[in-house]
Structures are given as structure tokens and as C-alpha cells.
C-alpha positions in Angstrom: 172.7 69.7 97.5 171.6 70.2 101.1 169.5 73.3 101.9 170.2 74.6 105.4 167.5 76.7 107.1 168.3 79.2 109.9 165.5 77.6 112.0 164.0 74.2 112.1 160.6 73.5 110.5 159.0 72.5 113.8 160.0 75.8 115.4 158.8 77.6 112.3 155.4 76.0 112.5 155.2 76.8 116.2 156.0 80.4 115.7 153.4 80.5 112.9 150.7 79.3 115.3 151.8 81.8 117.9 151.6 84.6 115.4 148.1 83.4 114.3 146.9 83.4 117.9 148.3 86.9 118.4 146.5 88.2 115.4 143.2 86.6 116.4 143.5 88.0 119.9 144.2 91.5 118.5 141.2 91.3 116.2 138.9 90.2 119.0 140.1 93.1 121.2 139.5 95.8 118.6 136.2 94.4 117.2 133.2 96.3 118.7 131.0 94.1 120.8 127.8 93.0 119.1 124.8 93.0 121.3 122.2 90.3 120.8 119.0 91.5 119.1 116.0 91.8 121.3 113.0 89.7 120.3 109.9 91.7 120.6 106.9 89.5 121.5 103.6 90.4 120.1 101.3 91.8 122.8 98.1 89.9 123.5 95.2 92.0 122.5 91.6 91.5 123.7 89.3 91.4 120.8 86.7 94.2 120.7 83.1 93.2 120.8 80.8 94.6 118.1 77.3 95.8 118.8 74.4 94.6 116.7 72.0 97.4 115.8 68.3 96.8 114.8 65.9 99.2 113.2 68.2 101.1 110.9 65.7 101.2 108.1 63.6 99.0 105.9 66.6 96.8 105.3 65.4 95.3 101.9 68.6 93.2 101.7 67.9 91.5 105.0 71.4 92.2 106.3 72.6 92.5 109.9 74.3 95.6 111.2 77.2 95.4 113.5 79.0 98.5 114.8 81.9 99.6 116.9 82.2 103.1 118.3 85.1 104.0 120.6 84.3 106.0 123.7 84.7 109.7 123.5 84.8 109.7 119.7 85.7 113.2 118.5 83.4 115.2 116.2 83.6 114.5 112.5 85.3 111.2 113.2 85.4 109.0 110.1 83.1 105.9 109.6 84.9 102.9 108.0 82.7 100.3 106.3 84.2 96.8 106.3 82.7 93.9 104.4 83.6 90.4 105.4 84.2 87.5 103.0 82.4 84.3 102.3 82.1 81.8 105.3 82.9 84.7 107.7 81.0 86.8 110.2 81.5 90.4 111.2 82.9 89.5 114.7 85.1 86.8 113.3 86.5 89.0 110.6 87.2 91.8 113.1 88.9 89.4 115.6 91.3 88.4 112.8 91.8 91.9 111.2 91.8 94.1 114.3 89.8 96.9 112.7 87.9 97.7 115.9 91.2 97.7 117.9 92.7 100.1 115.3 89.5 102.2 115.6 90.0 102.6 119.3 93.6 103.7 118.7 93.0 106.0 115.7 89.6 107.3 116.9 87.1 106.3 114.2 83.9 104.2 114.0 83.6 100.9 112.2 80.5 99.5 110.5 80.2 95.9 109.6 77.3 94.8 107.4 76.8 91.1 107.9 75.3 88.6 105.5 72.7 86.1 106.7 72.3 82.4 106.0 68.8 83.1 104.6 70.3 85.3 101.9 73.3 83.1 101.1 74.2 79.8 102.8 77.9 80.6 102.4 77.5 84.1 103.9 78.7 85.7 100.6 77.4 89.1 99.7 75.3 88.6 96.5 77.2 91.0 94.2 76.5 88.6 91.3 72.7 89.2 91.6 71.5 92.3 89.8 68.6 92.7 92.2 71.0 92.9 95.1 73.3 95.5 93.7 70.9 97.8 91.8 70.7 101.4 93.0 68.4 101.8 96.0 67.6 98.1 96.1 68.6 95.0 97.9 71.8 94.7 99.9 73.3 98.0 98.7 70.3 99.9 100.0 70.6 98.1 103.3 74.2 99.2 103.6 73.3 102.7 102.6 70.6 102.8 105.3 73.3 101.7 107.8 75.5 104.5 106.7 72.6 107.0 106.9 72.5 106.5 110.6 75.4 108.9 110.8 74.7 112.5 111.8 74.8 115.3 109.3 77.9 116.8 111.0 79.7 113.5 110.8 79.6 113.2 107.0 83.1 113.3 105.5 84.0 114.4 102.0 86.2 112.4 99.7 89.1 114.9 100.3 88.8 114.5 104.1 88.9 110.8 103.9 92.0 110.9 101.7 93.7 113.3 104.2 92.9 111.0 107.1 94.2 107.9 105.2 97.4 109.7 104.3 98.0 110.7 107.9 97.7 107.0 108.8 100.3 106.1 106.2 97.9 105.1 103.3 98.7 106.9 100.1 95.5 106.9 98.0 94.1 109.1 95.3 90.8 111.0 95.7 89.4 109.5 92.5 89.9 106.0 94.1 87.8 107.0 97.1 85.2 108.5 94.8 85.2 105.4 92.6 84.5 103.1 95.6 81.8 105.4 96.9 80.1 105.7 93.6 80.4 101.9 93.1 78.3 101.5 96.3 75.8 104.1 95.1 76.7 106.4 98.0 75.9 110.1 97.2 78.5 112.8 97.6 79.1 114.4 101.0 77.2 117.5 100.0 74.2 115.6 98.9 74.3 113.4 102.0 74.4 116.4 104.4 71.5 118.0 102.5 69.4 114.9 102.8 70.2 114.3 106.4 69.4 117.9 107.4 66.1 117.7 105.4 65.2 114.5 107.3 66.1 116.1 110.6 63.9 119.1 109.8 61.1 116.8 108.9 61.3 115.3 112.4 62.8 112.0 111.6 
């Protein structure tokens, strides 16, 4: 039995190719143009230079104080205390983290306590030594004396710090801020204001 087709196979395949090309052309014409994504290159940022401050207190922990204060800092601007890690320096840590650059953008001051080689050859803070972390002694007292350089009107409460962090996109609980403050043996904002005003009245 012979099967007769109304069209030859070669012509059938040819028309099939023509139909496929027509479909592909129609799809390309109706498909929205896809624009190439722009590649955003990171801007080169000049590192901010920290200032070393001497004579901030008795400094029993023998730490160095490095500080960055943006120009025209508003009243009651926050003070952020940053501790570097082992084998690091304040300036090196800031160059990598960008805290001072962020401080210039967000208008706050940055305090960097820095360990010394005489205290620890690896530049680690001596949290494992009871004498270094006891209340009003050692390295903790040195850090507190650095913080005490702030003016009475610049003292921020835990609630104010929480509000500022949340405005910057950091969701944190007040008890977390209080926990870290108490862990560093830093008094409440009310007590700090009272102490600073008393020292100012005494002519410090």
C-alpha cells in the first residue's frame, strides 16, 4: 500500500522552518527590550584621621585615647565607643570599618580606646584579667575617664541612644543598650550628668 501525501516531505520541512522563523520573529518583536544592568562602582573614600588625646585622666589602664569629632557637631550628638580587636590599632580598625566616615555623615563623635604593647604584646584588651575589668580600676576606668571628657549637656540616655540607632536602621532593645553600659561599669545618664555638673561647679 502506497501512502500519497498532498505535499512532498522536503517542501513540508521547508514550510516548517519558515513557520518557526516567523514565530521567533514575532516573539522578538513583542518582547520588551531588556536594558543591561548598570554596575555601580564603589566610591573611593579617603580615610578619616583620628586624633590622639592626652591627659584625659589618671589612666590606670595605660590606654591611648583616639578620637574623631566631625566639624559643626550638633548639640547632644551621640558618642560611639569602638573597641578594636587583637593585633589591631584604632586607626587601622577605623580605616577598615569606616566608623569615622559614618560619623561625618550621621553627625556623631567616635571614641577609640587603643591598647598598648606594654599592656599586651598582641594589642588585645585584657578582659580576662580581673584587675583590668574590676569597677573603677584598670582598663575599664581608663575608658570611663575617656567618656567622662564629654560635656554634661552631651550625655545621652539609653532611650535616646535606642531612638538614634533605630533612625539609622538598627533595631535594638533598650535593655540591650543598658546591659552593655552596665557591663562597662558606666553609670546611668542621670548619674553622669549629676557628676559632671558637680565637677564643673568644683572648678574642674
